[in-house]
C-alpha positions in Angstrom: 19.1 -8.5 3.0 18.0 -8.9 6.6 20.5 -6.3 7.8 19.2 -3.7 5.3 15.6 -4.2 6.5 16.7 -3.8 10.1 18.7 -0.7 9.3 15.8 1.1 7.7 14.0 1.9 11.0 17.3 3.1 12.5 17.8 5.4 9.5 14.3 6.7 9.8 14.8 7.4 13.5 18.1 9.2 12.8 16.4 11.3 10.1 13.7 12.3 12.6 16.3 13.4 15.1 18.2 15.4 12.4 14.9 17.0 11.4 14.2 18.2 14.9 17.7 19.7 15.3 17.3 21.3 11.9 14.0 23.0 12.8 15.5 24.2 16.1 18.4 25.7 14.3 16.1 27.3 11.7 14.0 28.8 14.5 17.1 30.1 16.2 18.5 31.6 13.0 15.1 33.2 12.2 15.0 34.8 15.6 18.5 36.1 15.5 18.3 37.6 12.0 14.8 39.1 12.7 16.3 40.7 15.9 19.1 42.2 13.8 16.7 43.4 11.2 14.4 45.0 13.8 17.3 46.8 15.4 18.3 48.2 12.1 14.7 49.4 11.5 14.7 51.2 14.8 17.7 53.1 13.5 15.7 54.0 10.4 17.8 51.7 8.2 16.8 49.0 5.8 16.1 45.7 7.6 18.5 44.0 5.2 22.2 44.2 6.0 23.7 43.4 2.6 27.2 43.0 4.0 26.0 40.4 6.5 24.0 38.6 3.8 27.1 38.4 1.6 29.1 37.1 4.6 26.5 34.4 5.4 26.2 33.3 1.8 30.0 32.9 1.5 29.7 30.5 4.5 27.1 28.5 2.6 29.2 28.5 -0.6 32.3 27.3 1.3 30.3 24.2 2.4 28.5 23.6 -0.8 31.3 22.7 -3.1 30.0 20.4 -5.9 26.4 21.0 -4.9 23.6 22.7 -6.8 24.2 26.2 -5.5 21.1 27.7 -7.4 18.8 25.5 -5.3 20.5 26.4 -2.0 20.5 30.1 -3.0 16.7 29.8 -3.2 16.6 28.2 0.3 19.0 30.9 1.6 16.7 33.7 0.3 13.6 32.1 1.7 15.2 31.8 5.2 16.4 35.4 5.1 13.0 36.8 3.9 11.2 34.8 6.5 13.3 36.6 9.2 12.8 40.0 7.5 9.0 39.4 7.3 8.9 38.6 11.0 10.8 41.7 11.8 8.4 43.9 9.7 5.2 42.2 11.0 2.8 44.6 12.7 1.5 43.9 16.2 -1.1 46.1 17.7 0.0 45.3 21.2 2.6 43.3 23.1 -0.3 41.7 25.1 -2.6 39.1 23.6 -5.9 40.3 22.3 -8.7 38.3 24.1 -12.3 38.2 22.9 -15.4 38.0 25.1 -18.4 38.7 22.8 -21.9 38.3 24.2 -24.4 36.1 22.5 -27.6 38.0 23.2 -29.9 38.6 20.2 -28.5 41.2 17.8 -30.2 44.1 16.1 -27.5 45.8 14.1 -27.1 48.1 11.1 -23.9 49.3 9.5 -22.3 50.1 6.1 -21.4 47.0 4.1 -17.6 46.4 3.5 -16.9 47.3 -0.1 -15.5 44.9 -2.7 -11.8 44.7 -2.5 -11.6 43.3 -6.0 -13.6 46.2 -7.5 -11.5 48.7 -5.5 -8.3 47.2 -6.8 -9.4 47.2 -10.4 -10.8 50.7 -10.0 -7.5 52.1 -8.8 -5.9 51.0 -12.1 -8.8 52.1 -14.2 -8.7 55.5 -12.6 -5.0 55.9 -13.5 -5.5 55.0 -17.2 -8.8 56.8 -17.6 -9.2 59.9 -19.8 -11.2 61.7 -17.1 -11.0 62.7 -13.5 -12.1 60.0 -11.1 -13.5 60.4 -7.6 -14.7 57.4 -5.6 -16.3 57.8 -2.2 -16.6 55.8 0.0 -13.5 53.8 -0.8 -12.1 50.9 1.2 -8.4 51.7 1.8 -6.2 48.9 3.2 -2.5 48.0 3.1 -2.6 46.2 -0.4 -4.5 49.1 -2.0 -2.1 51.7 -0.6 0.8 49.7 -1.9 -0.7 49.6 -5.4 -1.5 53.3 -5.3 2.1 54.1 -4.4 3.5 51.9 -7.1 1.3 53.5 -9.7 2.3 56.9 -8.5 5.9 55.9 -9.0 5.1 55.3 -12.6 3.5 58.8 -13.0 0.0 58.2 -11.6 -1.9 61.1 -10.1 -3.7 59.3 -7.3 -4.5 60.8 -3.9 -6.5 59.4 -1.1 -8.0 60.2 2.3 -9.5 57.9 4.9 -12.6 57.0 2.9 -12.1 58.4 -0.6 -9.9 58.2 -3.7 -9.2 60.8 -6.4 -7.2 60.3 -9.6 -6.5 62.3 -12.7 -5.5 61.2 -16.2 -1.8 60.2 -16.2 0.9 59.2 -18.7 2.6 56.2 -17.1 6.3 55.6 -17.8 8.4 52.7 -16.6 11.8 53.1 -18.4 14.7 53.4 -16.0 12.6 53.4 -12.9 12.8 51.3 -9.8 9.4 50.2 -8.3 8.7 49.0 -4.8 5.7 46.6 -4.9 5.0 45.9 -1.3 4.1 42.3 -0.4 1.1 41.4 -2.5 1.1 39.5 -5.7 -1.7 41.4 -7.3 0.4 44.6 -7.3 3.2 42.7 -9.0 1.0 41.3 -11.8 -0.8 44.5 -12.5 2.3 46.6 -12.6 4.1 44.1 -14.7 1.2 44.0 -17.2 1.2 47.9 -17.4 5.0 47.9 -18.0 4.5 45.7 -21.0 3.1 48.7 -22.9 6.4 50.5 -23.1 9.8 49.5 -24.6 12.5 49.7 -22.0 13.6 48.3 -18.7 12.8 48.8 -15.0 13.6 47.2 -11.7 11.0 45.5 -9.4 11.5 45.1 -5.7 9.3 44.1 -2.8 8.8 43.4 0.9 10.2 40.1 2.2 6.8 38.4 2.0 6.7 38.9 -1.8 10.4 38.1 -2.3 9.6 34.5 -1.4 7.5 34.2 -4.6 9.1 31.9 -7.2 9.4 33.9 -10.4 10.6 30.9 -12.6 7.1 30.4 -14.2 6.9 34.1 -15.1 10.5 34.1 -16.4 9.6 31.2 -18.7 6.3 32.8 -19.9 7.1 36.4 -20.4 9.2 36.0 -23.6 5.9 35.2 -25.3 4.8 38.7 -24.5 8.1 40.3 -25.7 9.5 40.7 -22.3 12.2 39.2 -20.0 12.4 39.1 -16.2 15.8 38.5 -14.7 16.5 38.1 -11.0 19.2 40.5 -9.8 20.6 38.2 -7.2 22.8 35.5 -8.7 21.3 32.0 -8.9 17.9 33.2 -7.8 14.3 33.1 -9.0 13.1 35.9 -6.7 12.7 39.6 -6.5 14.4 42.0 -6.9 14.4 41.6 -10.6 15.0 43.5 -13.9 12.1 43.7 -16.3 12.9 44.3 -20.0 10.0 44.9 -22.4 9.8 45.4 -26.2 6.5 47.3 -25.9 4.9 44.8 -28.4 2.6 42.0 -27.4 0.8 39.5 -29.6 -2.9 39.9 -30.2 -3.7 36.5 -28.8 -2.3 35.3 -25.5 -2.8 32.0 -23.6 -2.3 32.1 -19.8 -1.0 28.7 -18.7 -2.1 27.1 -15.4 1.4 27.9 -13.9 0.7 31.7 -14.2 -1.7 33.6 -11.9 -4.9 34.6 -13.7 -4.4 38.1 -12.2 -1.7 38.6 -14.9 -4.4 37.8 -17.4 -6.7 40.4 -15.8 -3.8 42.8 -15.9 -3.4 42.3 -19.6 -6.9 43.8 -20.0 -5.3 47.1 -18.8 -2.5 46.5 -21.3 -5.0 46.3 -24.1 -6.7 49.5 -23.0 -3.4 51.4 -22.8 -2.2 50.2 -26.1 -5.6 50.7 -27.7 -5.2 47.2 -29.1 -7.8 44.4 -29.4 -6.6 41.5 -27.4 -7.8 37.9 -27.0 -6.8 36.2 -23.7 -7.3 32.5 -23.0 -7.1 31.2 -19.5 -6.3 27.7 -18.4 -9.3 28.2 -16.0 -11.4 31.2 -16.4 -11.2 33.1 -13.1 -14.6 33.6 -11.3 -13.7 37.3 -11.0 -14.3 37.8 -14.7 -18.1 38.1 -14.2 -17.6 40.9 -11.7 -14.9 42.5 -13.8 -17.1 42.5 -16.9 -19.9 44.2 -15.0 -17.5 46.8 -13.7 -15.8 47.5 -17.0 -19.2 48.1 -18.6 -19.8 51.0 -16.2 -16.5 52.5 -17.4 -17.4 52.1 -21.1 -15.4 49.0 -21.9 -16.8 45.8 -23.4 -15.3 42.4 -23.1 -16.7 39.2 -24.7 -16.4 35.8 -22.9 -16.5 32.5 -24.7 -15.6 29.4 -22.7 -12.2 30.2 -21.2 -11.4 33.1 -23.6 -12.1 36.8 -23.2 -11.8 39.4 -26.0 -11.1 43.0 -25.1 -12.3 45.7 -27.5 -10.6 49.0 -26.4 -12.7 52.1 -26.1 -12.4 55.4 -24.3 -12.2 54.8 -20.6 -14.4 57.1 -18.4 -15.3 56.9 -14.8 -19.1 56.9 -14.5 -20.7 59.7 -12.4 -21.9 58.9 -9.9 -19.9 55.8 -9.2 -20.2 53.4 -6.2 -18.4 50.2 -5.4 -20.6 47.2 -4.5 -20.3 45.2 -1.4 -17.7 42.5 -0.9 -19.6 39.2 -0.6 -17.0 37.4 1.6 -16.4 40.3 4.0 -20.1 41.1 4.2 -20.9 37.5 5.0 -18.9 37.8 8.3 -21.5 40.4 9.5 -24.6 38.9 7.9 -23.9 35.6 9.6 -24.1 37.0 13.1 -27.8 36.2 13.5 -27.0 32.6 12.9 -24.8 32.7 16.0 -26.8 35.0 18.3 -30.3 35.2 16.7 -31.7 38.6 15.8 -31.1 40.5 12.6 -28.4 42.5 10.7 -28.9 45.1 8.0 -26.1 46.4 5.8 -26.1 49.6 3.8 -24.8 49.1 0.3 -25.2 47.3 -3.0 -25.3 43.5 -2.9 -23.7 42.1 -6.2 -26.2 39.3 -6.6 -25.0 38.5 -10.2 -21.5 37.6 -9.0 -20.4 34.0 -8.4 -19.1 34.8 -4.9 -22.4 36.4 -3.9 -24.4 33.4 -5.2 -22.1 31.1 -3.2 -22.8 33.1 0.0 -26.6 32.9 -0.7 -26.3 29.2 -1.1 -24.3 28.8 2.1 -26.9 30.9 4.1 -29.7 28.7 2.7 -27.8 25.6 3.9 -27.4 26.9 7.5 -30.9 28.2 7.8 -30.1 31.9 7.7 -32.8 34.0 6.0 -31.1 36.5 3.7 -32.9 39.1 1.7 -30.6 40.5 -1.0 -33.0 43.3 -2.0 -32.8 45.1 1.4 -29.5 43.5 2.5 -30.8 42.0 5.7 -30.3 38.7 7.4 -32.1 36.9 10.3 -32.1 33.4 11.7 -35.4 31.6 11.4 -34.8 27.9 11.0 -33.8 25.1 13.3 -30.3 23.7 12.8 -30.0 20.5 10.7 -28.6 17.4 12.4 -25.3 17.8 10.5 -23.5 20.7 8.8 -22.4 19.6 5.4 -21.2 22.0 2.7 -19.1 21.9 -0.5 -16.5 24.7 -1.0 -16.5 24.0 -4.8 -13.7 26.2 -6.2 -14.2 29.1 -3.7 -11.1 28.3 -1.7 -10.9 31.8 -0.1 -14.1 30.9 1.8 -12.5 28.0 3.7 -11.7 30.0 6.9 -15.3 31.4 6.9 -16.9 28.0 6.3 -14.7 26.3 8.9 -15.7 28.9 11.5 -19.4 28.1 10.8 -18.6 24.4 11.2 -16.9 25.0 14.6 -19.7 27.3 15.8 -22.7 25.0 15.2 -23.6 22.2 17.6 -23.4 19.2 15.3 -20.9 17.1 13.4 -19.6 18.9 10.3 -18.4 17.8 6.9 -16.7 20.2 4.5 -16.1 19.0 0.9 -13.2 20.6 -0.7 -10.4 20.5 -3.3 -7.8 22.3 -1.3 -4.1 21.9 -1.6 -2.3 21.0 1.6 -0.9 24.5 2.0 -4.5 25.9 2.1 -5.9 23.1 4.2 -3.1 23.0 6.8 -4.0 26.3 8.6 -7.5 25.0 9.2 -6.2 21.7 10.6 -3.9 23.6 12.9 -6.7 25.8 14.2 -8.9 22.7 14.9 -6.0 21.1 16.8 -5.4 24.4 18.7 -9.1 24.4 19.8 -8.8 20.6 20.7 -11.3 19.4 18.1 -11.3 15.9 16.8 -11.3 15.6 13.1 -10.5 13.3 10.2 -9.1 14.2 6.8 -10.2 12.4 3.7 -9.2 12.9 0.0 -12.3 14.9 -0.8 -13.6 16.2 2.5 -12.9 17.2 6.1 -14.9 15.6 8.9 -15.1 17.5 12.2 -16.5 16.0 15.4 -18.7 18.2 17.6 -17.0 19.8 20.6 -18.5 21.0 23.8 -19.1 24.6 24.6 -16.1 25.0 26.9 -12.9 26.4 25.5 -10.1 23.9 26.4 -7.1 26.0 25.5 -5.3 28.7 27.4 -2.8 29.3 24.6 -2.6 32.4 22.3 -3.2 31.8 18.6 -1.2 33.5 15.8 -3.3 34.0 12.7 -1.6 33.1 9.4 -3.7 35.6 7.4 -6.3 38.3 7.6 -9.1 35.9 6.6 -8.2 33.5 9.4 -8.3 36.5 11.8 -11.9 37.1 10.7 -12.7 33.4 11.2 -11.2 33.6 14.7 -13.4 36.5 15.5 -16.5 34.5 14.7 -15.3 31.5 16.6 -14.9 33.6 19.7 -18.7 33.8 20.0 -18.5 30.1 20.9 -15.3 30.0 22.8 -15.2 33.0 25.1 -11.8 34.3 26.0 -9.8 32.9 23.2 -6.8 35.1 22.5 -5.1 36.3 19.4 -1.4 37.2 19.1 -1.7 39.4 16.0 -5.1 41.2 15.7 -3.4 43.8 13.5 -3.2 41.3 10.6 -6.8 42.3 9.7 -5.5 45.6 8.3 -4.5 43.7 5.2 -8.1 43.6 4.1 -10.5 45.3 6.6 -8.9 47.9 8.9 -12.2 48.8 10.5 -13.3 45.3 11.4 -12.4 45.4 15.1 -14.1 48.8 15.5 -17.3 47.3 14.0 -16.9 44.1 16.1 -16.6 46.1 19.3 -19.6 48.3 18.4 -22.1 45.5 17.9 -25.0 46.5 20.1 -25.2 43.7 22.6 -24.6 46.4 25.3 -21.9 48.8 26.3 -18.3 48.1 25.3 -16.0 47.5 28.2 -12.2 47.2 28.0 -10.5 45.4 30.8 -6.8 44.6 31.4 -6.6 41.4 33.5 -3.4 40.2 35.2 -3.6 36.5 35.9 -1.2 35.1 38.4 1.4 32.9 36.7 0.2 33.8 33.2 1.2 36.6 30.8 -1.0 39.7 30.9 -3.7 39.8 28.3 -5.7 42.5 26.7 -9.3 41.6 27.3 -12.1 42.9 25.1 -15.5 42.3 26.6 -18.6 43.2 24.7 -21.7 43.3 26.9 
């Protein structure tokens, strides 16, 4: 017994060493495969070399005799798609993007960023509408363009320019077609829901980022909707996949917690296309339903909500004239909060959706930090002394975590953020705090952040894990001058014009400088002031 106890630490240490070697090999494999993929892309070829993939998988199979090959096939696909995603990632410059915003009082006016949720839904509504649709201004970004292209593959008649969208009535068909969905889950769920309206089969494919998505929950659920989703690659639960539909769905559907609520939202479009009354029950009613109901009423469609169930009563779908999208509460908050950092005021031009849960959450947050926000004229100004401690509850608004964390970092006191975040959502924030040399403590229900001095203690370059974290980093740069970002282009996923707005904030003239520091890599320096 004593020997077993003594051997346990040795085994633990051995496992740690194996883990380090494994990670080193994974990093090396990712780098090599992404380099191969990038070279193929430079030759206008697909990043995926199918012959190479087959050869590599045969090596795996040879060493996996007697093992669960389905599990390892999943791992193989994830590793490959990680490399392909790295090869396809967009970078605006080979040089780091360094931020030097001034903190003089601000007096700024600009157009409010428009609701991405309303824009996404409106793209689909415009496709299945019985009338011509014109929306201007319209907030084009990468996910919206991918959705538009996918709908046009099905027969949609959507065209777009820099700030506008136009669509005509269309007869969507899916039978026998192959659809490329890009890299965003919303496009998958909406296209899948629309395909349920027609008997037949089609193929679904996507970018590497979406190929990582585990389709097993969908594969288990779709038979209830008269459909079957089968991965094309053997022993896989990922895209590409074949979708087979009967064209018949039940009149009552329950969306389990394992399925994205955006499939349930997509089924509203299914109801409209089939002209069939539909009752949809969610495991948890998505907060977007309030905004969706308001939007659908403008288009002439009524939905009734009772607890976690919505009932769709189909009617003729017509785009209202004139029609304007409302402001996006989360994106707008990144501009409205600037007086909290610099003092002064900001005015946005647009429509604040004060009825929506996300807008109410923003108003509550602004009240907490002492920012005077007037929804009626869409202005904000800082008029209160800071409290001794920043304390705020995220509730179920998980997408606001990067924004709230930025505010916690910017203010000059200890901060506590109450949350119910999964580790995968919390981890990027903890990594950012470590990167900026903050001391923090994690607790089961809250994150505790110690106050840090004004001086930035890092000379490293940060790589943002998502567009919302890029926005967060932009706000943090007001406190830590000169922090650098590896991938500023990630913002195009949600707000392509953000950096242009950021650099036009009237603290003074915009000055671009390229600085070469001895012994350090060259950095693209953006100075405002």
